[in-house]
Structure formats: C-alpha cells, structure tokens
N, C-alpha and C positions, 0 to 999 in steps of 0.2 A: 504492501497501498504507499504510496506517498506520503510525502511528512505534511501535517497537519499544522498550522502556526494558531493560533490564534492572539492577535491583539487584546491583553489582557489590561482592564480595572482592579484587583483587587474588592473595590468597594462599590463596584457597578451590581446587585441586584442582578441584571441584564446580562454580565459578565460572569458573573458567578454562576447563574439558572443553564449559557453556553455550555462552560466550562462541564458544566454534571450533565450536562442530554448530550453532550462528546463520550465524558465514564462511560456510565449505561452502553454505551454504544461500541465498548471495549477500548475507545481510540483514546490515545496516551497526545496531545499534540504537546509544540513546542510552545512553549507561553513564551509570551515577550509583554513584559509590564513594559508599555510605553509612556505615561507617564513617568519612568525613570530614566526609561531610554527614548526619548522620540526619534520616529523617523527623517532620517533626513529629505531634502527636499528630492534627491533618486526616489528613491522609495515611495514616498509622497506619490510621487508620476504613474507608479508602479502600484500603489491602486488604485490611483483614481479610475489608472484604464481598467484595470480589472473591476472593478466595480462596474465600470458606464457614465462614471460624476467626471461634477465636473468643483476646484474646492468648496465654491461656499456652499454646494450641498455634504459635504461632508462632516461641514458645522458643525455642534450643540450651538445655532443659535440661545438658549434660554443659556449661555453661563457667562457670568458678568464681565468675562472676557473680551467676547463677540462686542459687546455696544463700550464699554472701554476704550477697547481700542479705535474702536470705531470703524468695523470690522461688516456695520450694516449699511457701510459708503458707496453706492453701487458703478461709483468709476475707479473703488481697489483692481487692478488688474491680476491676473492670474500670477506672480510671481510675486503679490503685496501675500496674496492669500493663502497662497502654498507655505513664504516666511510666517507669518502668520500660524497656521498652524503645528509648523517644526517650535516654533518658538514658543508658542503654550499649546500642548496638545493633549491638556483637556475639553480642550474642544471637540479634536477629532471622534469623532460616534463611532460607538465602541459598543458590543465590543464587535470584531474586522476578524473572519475566520478567509482561511488563508485556502488550497485543498486545489492540490493537481490542475495549476494553472486559472483555477476561479478564484476569488471572493467574495462574503457573502458578511452585512451587517446582521446581527446578532439580536434583532430585534422585528418580532423575537426570537428568540433566540428558536425555535425552528427554522423559522427560514436558511439557515445553517448544510441545513440536511440538504437541500438542492447540486449542495457542488461537493457536498462527498459521494 
C-alpha cells in the first residue's frame, strides 16, 4: 500500500477523528504536525494541485489570523496568500490526508475514504 500522510493538528477534533478513522481501517499514516513544521511554498503548491483548490479556498477564514493579517483583501495575489499560509499554518484547513497521488480534506473525516 502507498504511504498515507496526514497533516494533523492534535487539538482539532476533526483531525483526531480522521486519524481514528484511518486506524480503524488498519492504516498507520505518517503524521505531520503542520503547526510545528509548516509546509513550504512548494509543498503548499503541491497540496493545492492535489486538492484542486486555490490558496484562499484552503484557508480557514474564521481564524483570527485571517482578518488580522488582512487576508480578506481580494487584491492579494497567489504568492502573498501562499506566504500567509506558510507563516500562519493555523489557517490551513485540516486535516489533509495524502495517499496515492491524491489528497482530501477530512471535513467530514469520511471524505478521506475516497482517496484510499
């Protein structure tokens, strides 16, 4: 089986539930605590490509860092939004599971089953 990776936030109930869902299926993923080790710009680009999303679509707009950093400004470009996601990883939707050249956001956790 291909390696399964989860960008995990241990403080997030959806992230914990997704990890549990994987464990129930006998999957032991590589766990990346993306808050401690934020993805770089190139890695974010790869994630966006796998997810079929634009940078703003990957952002958690209810996080205080979204408004306090002016990320609601529609004039911000891709590079600025990617830099913000890297600098403020709490803005990244979570969890993200990557497997077999595909990725899915675990909201709800069962959404990741489509890529396994």
